[in-house]
C-alpha positions in Angstrom: 20.2 -80.4 -74.6 23.8 -79.7 -72.3 24.3 -76.8 -73.8 20.2 -76.0 -72.8 21.2 -77.0 -69.1 24.2 -74.7 -69.2 22.6 -71.5 -70.4 19.8 -72.4 -68.3 22.5 -72.1 -64.9 24.1 -69.3 -66.1 20.7 -67.3 -66.2 19.7 -68.3 -62.5 23.1 -67.6 -61.2 23.0 -64.1 -62.9 19.7 -63.1 -61.6 20.6 -64.6 -58.0 24.1 -62.5 -58.2 22.2 -59.2 -58.9 19.1 -60.3 -55.9 22.4 -60.9 -53.4 24.2 -57.4 -54.6 20.7 -55.2 -54.2 20.3 -57.0 -50.6 23.4 -56.5 -49.8 23.5 -53.0 -51.0 20.3 -52.9 -48.8 22.2 -53.9 -45.5 24.8 -51.3 -46.5 22.9 -48.4 -47.0 19.9 -49.0 -44.2 21.6 -47.6 -41.2 22.9 -44.1 -43.0 19.6 -43.7 -44.0 18.2 -44.6 -40.6 20.6 -41.9 -39.3 20.1 -39.2 -42.0 16.2 -39.7 -41.6 16.9 -39.0 -37.4 18.7 -35.9 -38.5 16.2 -34.7 -40.3 12.8 -35.6 -38.9 13.0 -32.7 -36.0 12.0 -33.6 -32.3 8.7 -31.3 -31.1 8.9 -33.1 -28.0 8.6 -31.2 -25.1 11.1 -33.2 -23.0 13.8 -32.6 -25.0 12.9 -28.1 -25.2 16.6 -27.3 -22.2 14.9 -24.5 -19.9 16.6 -21.8 -18.6 17.9 -21.8 -15.0 20.5 -19.4 -15.0 17.8 -17.1 -13.3 15.8 -18.8 -10.3 12.5 -17.7 -9.3 12.2 -15.4 -6.6 10.3 -18.3 -4.6 13.2 -20.6 -5.3 15.6 -21.0 -2.4 18.6 -20.1 -5.1 17.4 -16.7 -5.1 17.8 -15.8 -1.6 21.3 -17.5 -1.9 22.0 -15.4 -4.4 20.4 -12.4 -2.9 22.7 -13.0 0.4 26.1 -13.6 -1.9 25.5 -10.2 -3.3 24.6 -7.8 -1.0 28.0 -6.6 -0.4 28.0 -5.8 -4.1 24.3 -4.1 -4.2 25.3 -2.1 -0.8 28.3 -0.4 -2.9 26.0 0.2 -5.6 23.7 2.1 -3.8 26.0 4.5 -2.2 25.7 8.0 -2.8 21.9 7.5 -4.8 19.6 8.9 -2.7 16.7 8.1 -0.2 15.3 9.0 3.2 15.9 9.5 6.9 14.9 10.3 9.6 16.9 11.1 13.3 15.9 11.5 16.5 18.3 13.2 18.9 18.5 12.4 22.4 21.2 14.1 23.6 23.2 18.1 22.5 24.1 21.0 23.9 26.1 24.2 22.7 27.8 27.4 23.9 27.7 31.0 22.4 30.8 32.3 21.0 29.5 35.9 21.3 27.2 38.1 21.5 23.9 37.5 23.8 24.1 39.3 26.9 21.1 40.1 28.5 19.1 37.5 27.0 16.4 37.8 29.2 15.3 38.5 32.8 16.3 36.1 34.8 14.2 36.9 37.6 10.8 37.0 35.9 11.6 33.9 33.1 13.0 30.7 33.1 14.3 29.1 30.0 13.4 25.2 29.3 15.2 22.8 27.4 13.7 19.8 25.3 16.5 17.1 25.5 14.7 15.2 22.5 14.7 16.7 19.0 14.4 15.7 15.6 14.9 16.2 11.4 14.0 14.7 8.5 15.9 15.1 5.4 15.5 13.8 2.0 18.4 12.6 -0.3 18.8 12.7 -4.1 21.9 11.3 -5.4 24.3 13.3 -3.3 22.0 16.2 -2.7 20.0 16.2 0.8 17.3 18.7 2.2 16.4 18.4 5.7 13.7 20.2 7.6 14.0 19.8 12.0 13.6 21.0 15.3 16.3 21.8 17.5 18.3 22.5 20.7 20.5 26.0 20.2 23.2 27.2 22.6 20.9 29.1 24.3 18.6 28.0 27.0 15.0 28.4 26.0 15.4 28.7 22.3 15.0 26.4 20.2 14.7 26.3 16.6 13.4 25.2 13.3 15.7 24.3 10.4 16.0 24.2 6.8 19.3 23.4 5.4 20.4 21.7 2.1 23.2 19.1 2.2 26.1 17.3 0.4 27.1 14.2 0.8 30.5 14.3 0.7 31.5 11.0 1.5 29.5 7.8 1.9 30.6 4.1 2.3 29.4 0.8 3.6 29.3 2.2 7.6 29.8 6.0 7.5 28.0 8.9 6.0 29.4 12.6 6.0 27.4 15.5 4.8 27.8 19.1 5.7 25.0 21.4 5.1 23.8 25.2 5.2 20.5 26.5 5.8 18.1 28.6 8.0 16.9 28.8 11.4 13.8 30.0 13.0 14.1 30.6 16.7 11.7 29.3 18.6 11.1 30.5 22.6 10.6 28.1 25.2 10.2 29.6 28.7 7.5 30.2 31.3 7.3 33.5 33.8 8.2 33.3 37.1 5.9 35.6 38.8 3.6 37.9 37.1 4.5 40.8 34.5 3.7 43.2 32.2 4.8 44.2 29.1 3.8 47.4 27.3 2.8 48.9 31.1 2.9 48.1 34.6 -0.7 48.2 34.5 -3.3 45.7 32.5 -4.6 47.5 29.6 -5.4 47.1 25.6 -1.5 47.6 25.0 -0.2 45.8 27.4 0.2 41.7 27.7 0.4 40.2 31.1 1.4 36.8 32.9 -0.2 35.5 35.7 3.6 33.6 36.5 3.2 30.1 38.4 5.0 28.7 35.3 2.8 30.4 32.7 4.1 29.2 29.3 5.8 32.1 27.3 4.5 32.3 23.4 7.4 34.9 22.3 7.3 35.5 18.3 10.3 36.1 16.8 10.2 38.3 12.8 13.8 37.1 11.6 15.4 34.3 10.9 19.1 33.2 11.1 21.6 31.1 8.9 23.1 27.7 10.3 26.2 25.9 9.2 27.0 22.3 10.1 27.4 18.8 8.9 26.2 15.5 9.8 28.2 12.4 10.8 26.3 8.6 10.3 27.8 5.9 11.4 26.0 3.0 10.0 24.8 -0.3 11.2 22.8 -3.2 10.7 22.3 -2.1 6.9 20.0 -5.2 5.6 17.7 -5.5 2.5 14.4 -4.2 2.8 11.7 -6.4 2.8 11.9 -8.9 -0.2 14.0 -6.1 -2.4 17.2 -7.1 -3.6 18.2 -3.1 -4.0 16.9 -1.2 -1.7 18.3 -1.2 2.3 17.6 0.3 5.3 20.3 1.1 7.8 20.4 2.3 11.5 23.2 4.5 12.8 24.5 6.6 15.5 23.9 10.2 14.3 26.2 13.4 15.1 25.2 17.0 14.6 27.5 19.8 15.0 28.3 23.3 13.5 27.5 27.4 14.2 24.8 29.7 14.1 23.6 33.2 14.1 19.9 33.6 15.5 19.0 37.9 15.6 16.5 37.5 18.7 14.0 40.3 18.7 11.1 40.0 21.0 9.3 41.6 23.6 10.7 40.0 26.3 13.9 38.5 24.9 16.2 40.7 23.1 19.6 39.7 21.6 22.4 38.8 19.0 25.7 36.8 18.4 27.2 33.6 17.3 26.9 30.0 18.8 28.0 26.5 18.6 25.8 23.6 19.1 26.1 19.6 18.8 23.7 16.5 19.2 23.8 13.0 19.2 21.5 10.3 18.2 20.1 7.8 16.9 18.9 7.5 12.7 16.9 5.5 10.4 17.8 5.7 6.6 16.2 4.1 3.6 18.0 3.5 0.8 
């Protein structure tokens, strides 16, 4: 009987020991299993998605701050890249180097001077094509010039653009008194002017050549509207050079060489 009790207690203790070992083992393995489960199971919640904030949106205040901070760097990238420009010349003059003696009869004609002239140009990389209406060194003679230039130097504030091209003369005279061309009497072979400041339209068949340079002192360079790579600049502009025009007309005749210069304001989009 005593042996039976001892045997029963031994079996019970073994069973209890096995149960305790399993319980202890489960306590040791559960945190590891839990961690593993967290590592294996993916989290698809949108709250854990990392958003890219390195490039702020257009309406973000950071965009405008970065745009302003990069302005000078972007300007340097745009030099020598091209654009379009408009120059308005408000003052100019020149001198005859040789020729043009007895260009017209001052007792019959009076030369007029337009103070304001202009040109428009398109720049491709460093190459610039320009067309404009300009004064010459001759009173009463203006010109339409078509030139091709090259941007030899371009910087934050200064641009230097030599050019060469063709110059077509336009007369700007008025008649002081009545006179006829081709005959002293009015006929089909004559052209008569009545005087009293009547404007004379003189046609010239030949063009001349022109060689010179533009120099721009740029200021007020800023972004064009909301762009971050297109700029606008105002500038003080100068234009100078030499030219030769052969004036072969009915009442105006002469040829030679002259030097000229013009000063004004410019607008450049680039």
